[in-house]
C-alpha positions in Angstrom: 28.0 34.2 11.6 27.1 30.9 9.9 24.3 29.0 11.7 23.1 25.6 10.7 20.6 23.3 12.4 19.4 19.7 12.6 15.6 19.5 12.9 14.4 15.9 13.5 10.8 14.9 14.2 10.5 12.9 17.4 8.4 10.1 15.9 11.0 7.4 16.1 14.8 6.8 16.5 17.6 8.9 15.1 17.9 7.3 11.7 21.3 6.8 10.2 20.5 9.1 7.4 19.5 11.8 9.8 22.7 11.3 11.7 24.7 12.0 8.5 22.6 15.1 7.9 23.4 16.2 11.5 27.1 15.5 11.0 27.3 17.6 7.8 25.6 20.5 9.5 27.8 20.2 12.6 31.0 20.0 10.6 30.1 23.0 8.4 29.3 25.2 11.4 32.4 24.1 13.3 34.7 24.7 10.3 33.4 28.3 10.0 33.4 29.0 13.8 29.6 29.2 13.6 26.8 27.7 15.5 25.1 24.4 15.2 21.5 24.3 16.6 19.2 21.5 17.4 15.4 21.9 16.9 13.0 19.1 17.8 10.0 19.4 15.4 7.3 18.1 17.7 4.2 19.8 16.3 2.8 16.5 15.3 1.4 15.8 18.8 -0.3 12.5 17.8 3.0 10.9 16.7 5.7 12.7 18.7 6.8 10.9 21.9 9.0 11.7 24.8 10.9 8.5 24.3 11.7 9.3 20.7 12.9 12.8 21.7 15.2 11.3 24.3 16.5 8.8 21.7 17.4 11.6 19.4 19.2 13.6 22.2 21.0 10.4 23.3 22.0 9.5 19.8 23.4 13.0 19.1 25.3 13.0 22.4 26.7 9.5 21.7 27.9 10.5 18.3 29.6 13.6 19.8 27.6 16.1 17.9 27.3 18.8 20.5 25.0 21.6 19.7 25.1 25.3 20.8 22.6 26.6 23.4 19.4 24.9 24.5 17.4 22.5 22.5 14.6 24.2 20.6 11.1 22.7 20.6 8.9 23.7 17.6 5.7 23.3 19.6 6.8 26.1 21.9 6.6 28.6 19.0 3.1 27.8 17.8 1.8 31.3 18.8 4.6 32.8 16.7 3.7 30.6 13.8 0.1 31.8 13.9 1.2 35.4 14.3 3.2 35.2 11.0 0.4 33.5 9.2 -2.0 36.3 10.1 0.6 38.8 9.0 0.7 37.2 5.6 -3.1 37.4 5.4 -3.0 41.1 6.3 -0.3 41.8 3.7 -2.3 40.0 1.0 0.2 37.1 0.6 -2.2 34.5 2.2 -5.9 34.1 2.5 -8.6 32.4 4.6 -10.0 29.2 3.1 -13.4 28.0 4.3 -13.5 24.7 2.3 -15.2 21.8 4.0 -13.5 18.4 4.2 -15.7 17.2 1.3 -14.8 20.2 -0.8 -11.2 19.7 -0.2 -11.4 16.1 -1.3 -13.1 17.2 -4.4 -10.4 19.7 -5.1 -7.8 17.1 -4.6 -9.5 14.8 -7.1 -9.8 17.5 -9.6 -6.1 18.4 -9.2 -5.1 14.8 -9.7 -7.2 14.5 -12.8 -6.1 17.8 -14.4 -2.5 17.6 -13.3 -2.8 21.1 -11.9 -2.1 22.2 -8.3 -4.8 22.9 -5.8 -6.3 26.4 -6.0 -9.0 27.1 -3.4 -12.0 29.2 -4.7 -11.6 31.3 -1.6 -8.4 32.9 -3.0 -10.7 35.3 -4.9 -13.6 35.4 -2.4 -14.2 37.6 0.6 -17.8 36.6 1.7 -16.6 34.8 4.8 -19.3 32.4 6.2 -20.3 32.7 9.9 -19.4 30.0 12.4 -16.7 28.3 10.4 -13.0 28.4 11.5 -10.9 28.9 8.3 -7.5 27.5 7.4 -4.9 29.9 6.0 -3.4 29.2 2.6 -0.5 30.9 1.0 -1.0 32.7 -2.3 1.4 30.9 -4.6 2.5 32.9 -7.7 0.5 32.1 -10.8 3.1 33.0 -13.4 6.8 32.9 -14.0 9.2 30.5 -12.2 11.1 30.1 -8.9 14.8 29.3 -8.7 16.8 27.7 -6.0 20.6 28.1 -6.4 21.3 25.0 -4.3 24.8 24.6 -2.9 24.8 20.9 -3.8 22.3 20.4 -6.6 23.2 23.6 -8.5 20.5 25.8 -10.1 17.0 24.2 -9.9 14.0 25.9 -11.3 10.2 25.1 -11.2 7.3 26.8 -12.9 4.9 28.7 -10.7 2.1 26.8 -12.3 3.3 23.7 -10.5 3.0 25.2 -7.0 -0.2 24.9 -5.0 -1.8 27.3 -2.5 -0.6 25.2 0.4 -2.0 25.5 3.9 0.2 27.3 6.4 -2.3 27.4 9.4 -4.9 24.7 9.9 -8.4 25.5 10.9 -7.6 24.5 14.5 -4.9 27.1 14.6 -2.0 24.7 14.4 0.8 25.4 11.9 1.8 23.1 9.1 5.4 21.9 8.7 5.9 23.9 5.6 5.1 27.2 7.4 6.6 26.4 10.9 10.0 25.5 9.6 10.4 28.8 7.8 9.4 30.8 10.8 11.7 28.8 13.1 14.7 29.0 10.7 14.2 32.7 10.3 13.8 33.4 14.1 16.8 31.1 14.9 19.0 33.0 12.4 19.7 30.0 10.3 22.0 30.9 7.4 22.4 27.5 5.7 19.8 24.7 5.5 21.6 21.4 4.9 19.1 18.5 4.6 18.1 15.5 2.4 17.2 16.1 -1.2 13.7 14.7 -0.5 13.1 18.2 0.8 14.1 19.9 -2.4 10.5 20.5 -3.6 9.7 22.0 -0.2 12.4 24.6 -0.7 10.4 26.3 -3.4 7.2 26.5 -1.3 9.2 27.7 1.7 10.9 30.4 -0.4 7.5 31.8 -1.2 7.0 32.5 2.6 10.5 34.0 3.0 9.9 36.4 0.2 6.4 37.3 1.2 7.7 38.2 4.7 10.6 40.1 3.2 13.1 37.8 5.0 16.5 36.8 3.7 16.4 33.3 2.1 19.0 31.0 3.6 21.5 29.0 1.5 19.9 25.7 0.6 22.0 22.5 0.3 20.1 19.3 -0.4 22.2 16.2 0.0 21.4 12.9 -1.8 19.9 10.2 0.3 21.7 7.0 1.3 21.1 3.8 -0.6 21.9 0.2 0.2 25.0 -1.5 -1.2 22.8 -2.8 -4.1 21.7 0.7 -5.1 18.2 0.2 -3.8 16.5 2.6 -1.3 18.0 2.1 2.1 16.0 -0.3 4.2 16.5 -2.1 7.5 18.3 -5.0 5.8 20.8 -2.4 4.3 21.4 -0.6 7.6 18.5 1.8 7.9 18.6 1.5 11.7 18.7 3.9 14.6 22.0 5.2 15.9 21.3 3.3 19.1 21.4 0.1 17.1 24.9 0.8 15.9 26.0 1.5 19.4 24.5 -1.8 20.6 26.1 -3.6 17.7 29.5 -2.5 19.0 30.5 0.4 16.8 32.6 3.2 18.1 31.1 6.7 17.7 34.3 8.0 16.1 34.2 5.2 13.5 30.6 5.8 12.7 31.2 9.5 12.3 34.2 8.8 10.0 32.0 6.4 7.9 29.0 8.7 7.6 31.4 11.5 6.5 32.6 9.4 3.6 29.0 8.7 2.5 28.7 11.4 -0.1 31.8 13.4 0.7 35.5 12.9 0.2 38.9 14.5 0.6 41.2 13.0 -2.0 41.8 9.3 -1.3 41.7 9.7 2.5 39.6 7.0 4.2 40.7 7.5 7.8 39.7 11.0 8.8 39.9 12.3 12.3 37.4 14.7 13.7 39.9 17.5 13.7 40.7 16.8 10.0 37.0 16.6 9.2 36.3 20.0 10.7 39.4 21.5 8.9 38.4 20.1 5.5 34.6 20.4 5.5 34.6 24.0 4.2 32.6 23.9 1.0 29.1 22.3 0.5 29.7 21.9 -3.2 32.1 19.1 -2.3 29.2 17.0 -1.4 28.4 14.5 -4.1 25.2 14.7 -6.1 24.8 11.0 -6.5 23.3 8.8 -3.7 25.9 7.2 -1.4 25.8 3.5 -0.8 25.8 2.0 2.7 28.2 -1.0 3.0 28.5 -2.8 6.3 31.8 -4.5 5.3 33.4 -1.1 4.9 32.0 0.1 8.2 33.3 -3.0 9.9 36.8 -2.5 8.5 36.8 1.1 9.6 35.5 0.3 13.0 38.3 -2.4 13.3 40.8 0.3 12.6 39.5 2.5 15.3 39.4 -0.4 17.8 43.1 -1.1 17.1 44.0 2.5 17.6 41.8 3.0 20.7 43.3 3.4 24.2 43.1 0.1 26.0 41.5 1.5 29.1 38.7 3.1 26.9 38.1 -0.3 25.3 37.8 -1.9 28.7 35.2 0.7 29.7 33.2 -0.2 26.6 33.6 -4.0 26.8 33.5 -4.7 30.6 29.7 -4.3 30.8 29.3 -7.0 28.2 31.3 -9.5 30.3 30.8 -8.4 33.9 32.2 -11.7 35.3 35.7 -10.8 34.0 38.0 -8.9 36.2 38.8 -5.5 34.6 42.5 -5.6 35.4 42.8 -8.9 33.6 40.8 -7.5 30.6 43.1 -4.5 30.5 46.2 -6.8 30.5 44.6 -9.0 27.7 43.5 -6.1 25.5 46.7 -5.7 23.4 46.3 -9.3 22.2 42.5 -9.1 21.7 41.9 -5.9 19.9 43.9 -6.5 16.6 41.3 -9.2 15.6 38.1 -7.4 16.5 35.9 -5.4 14.2 33.2 -4.5 16.7 33.1 -4.2 20.5 30.7 -7.1 20.7 33.2 -9.3 18.8 35.9 -7.9 21.1 33.9 -9.0 24.2 33.2 -12.4 22.7 36.8 -13.0 22.0 37.6 -12.2 25.7 35.0 -14.6 27.1 37.6 -17.4 27.6 39.5 -15.3 30.1 36.4 -15.3 32.3 35.7 -19.0 32.2 36.9 -22.2 30.4 34.9 -22.7 27.2 34.2 -26.0 25.4 35.6 -26.5 21.9 33.8 -24.1 19.5 33.5 -26.6 16.6 34.4 -30.0 15.3 37.9 -28.9 14.3 38.7 -27.7 17.8 37.2 -30.8 19.3 39.4 -33.0 17.1 42.5 -31.1 18.0 41.8 -31.5 21.7 41.0 -35.1 21.4 44.0 -35.9 19.3 46.3 -33.9 21.6 45.4 -35.2 25.0 48.5 -37.3 25.3 50.6 -34.3 24.4 48.9 -32.3 27.1 49.4 -35.0 29.7 53.2 -35.1 28.9 53.6 -31.3 28.9 51.7 -30.5 32.1 54.5 -31.7 34.5 57.0 -29.6 32.5 54.8 -26.5 33.0 54.3 -27.3 36.7 58.1 -27.4 37.2 58.5 -24.1 35.3 59.6 -21.4 37.9 59.1 -18.3 35.7 55.7 -17.6 34.2 56.1 -15.0 31.6 56.1 -14.8 27.8 59.8 -15.5 27.2 60.1 -18.3 29.8 57.0 -20.1 28.6 58.0 -19.9 25.0 61.5 -21.2 25.8 60.0 -24.1 27.8 57.5 -25.0 25.0 60.2 -24.9 22.3 62.6 -27.0 24.4 59.9 -29.6 25.1 58.8 -29.8 21.4 62.4 -30.2 20.2 63.2 -32.9 22.8 60.2 -34.9 21.8 60.5 -34.4 18.0 57.4 -32.3 17.8 56.6 -29.2 15.8 55.8 -26.3 18.1 52.4 -25.9 16.4 51.4 -29.5 17.1 52.1 -29.0 20.8 50.3 -25.6 20.9 47.1 -26.7 19.1 45.5 -28.8 21.9 46.7 -26.3 24.5 45.0 -23.5 22.7 41.7 -25.3 22.6 42.0 -26.4 26.2 42.6 -22.8 27.3 40.4 -20.8 24.9 37.9 -23.3 23.3 39.1 -22.0 19.9 41.6 -22.8 17.2 42.3 -19.1 16.7 43.2 -16.7 19.5 46.0 -14.4 20.6 49.5 -15.9 21.2 49.4 -18.6 24.0 52.5 -17.1 25.4 50.4 -13.9 26.0 47.4 -15.8 27.2 49.1 -18.1 29.8 50.7 -15.3 31.9 47.4 -13.4 31.9 45.4 -16.4 33.0 48.1 -17.3 35.6 49.8 -20.5 36.4 47.1 -22.0 38.6 44.2 -21.3 36.2 46.3 -22.5 33.1 47.2 -25.8 34.7 43.7 -26.3 36.0 42.2 -26.0 32.5 44.9 -28.2 30.9 44.3 -31.0 33.5 40.5 -30.7 33.1 40.9 -31.1 29.3 42.8 -34.4 29.6 
């Protein structure tokens, strides 16, 4: 059975790049009827926080990336990490290093100056000093090369001479990331490791541990990172935000999933891809692009607008109602068909509905001028509306057309000041949709107040 995992560190929010990594893992597992696991890598106790852990769990849940089984916490397996480290020492694949902090710094300086990796003198020594707690270092190979047949990057090779004897267990008994991740992935039965290509160099070091323990090496798939629209490294100005920020900006989870899927993966010319289609088509990791993807807010906005237009009106009310609590939900539901075609985010959708909750002043000079110039038209039309017995779309349109023709007006000239009086804007849904929703009493009250 195929098993993938997402393994974030709880030192901050669920980054948008991490969300895409989680999505790719989720889709690959779901396509193959496998399992997608979540592991919180919380061994960095100084930086890991409960709040960050909860933000990750909330972000995954909001995106709809459900995982199999319980959430794993790396810190719970520290005894297991230490056990494996000591097994590696016993088998001759690792060794105790008694270097002091000063000696380590000297070794680092020598390594930087020579261009060679760190090799501790304790690799060849056995005269252990008393009273000093050692770290445990892996014995990296000294000759030959290591190869990773990466599912995305292809065949990648490094010379053994480039690899250092990295620490797998610190002198205080805590595991390093490089070691803990291998033990965890093995014990969890992970078959495919899909992660950012900034981890590609780690794969060679981690392979040393797999082979030293006699464990099967998982399939590695290192996906390119996301860049900004200008090709530069993704930053906050490009969109390097937490998933919670996208939720708060008014994006739908299904739209964000669709957009993240298209960042580095494609299926022909398809842009709108449902979750069911994504699971069906995400079968081969080699289909992931090698080049970095570029994050573009305009494309995300357009995609989100599509999902808003296609969304169930009642679901949109559920999303938008908390943003405008003073607006009756039944009224908002009635107004939704006219509101959602123009909105690209839920926040914009809520903003466009504000006039239903209360009369708004003209939004700009153009709106103010239309209202001021049309007050006489309003005054003449209000009695006609008051005498109108039916208050629905067709009846109001007929009355407006008849009044305009009788007074030699273009319908648009009559509607312009009415629109500003009712909505505060020069652009809004059809007035013949707005007026029945507002009701006769509220419509007439706003028109009279504007005169």
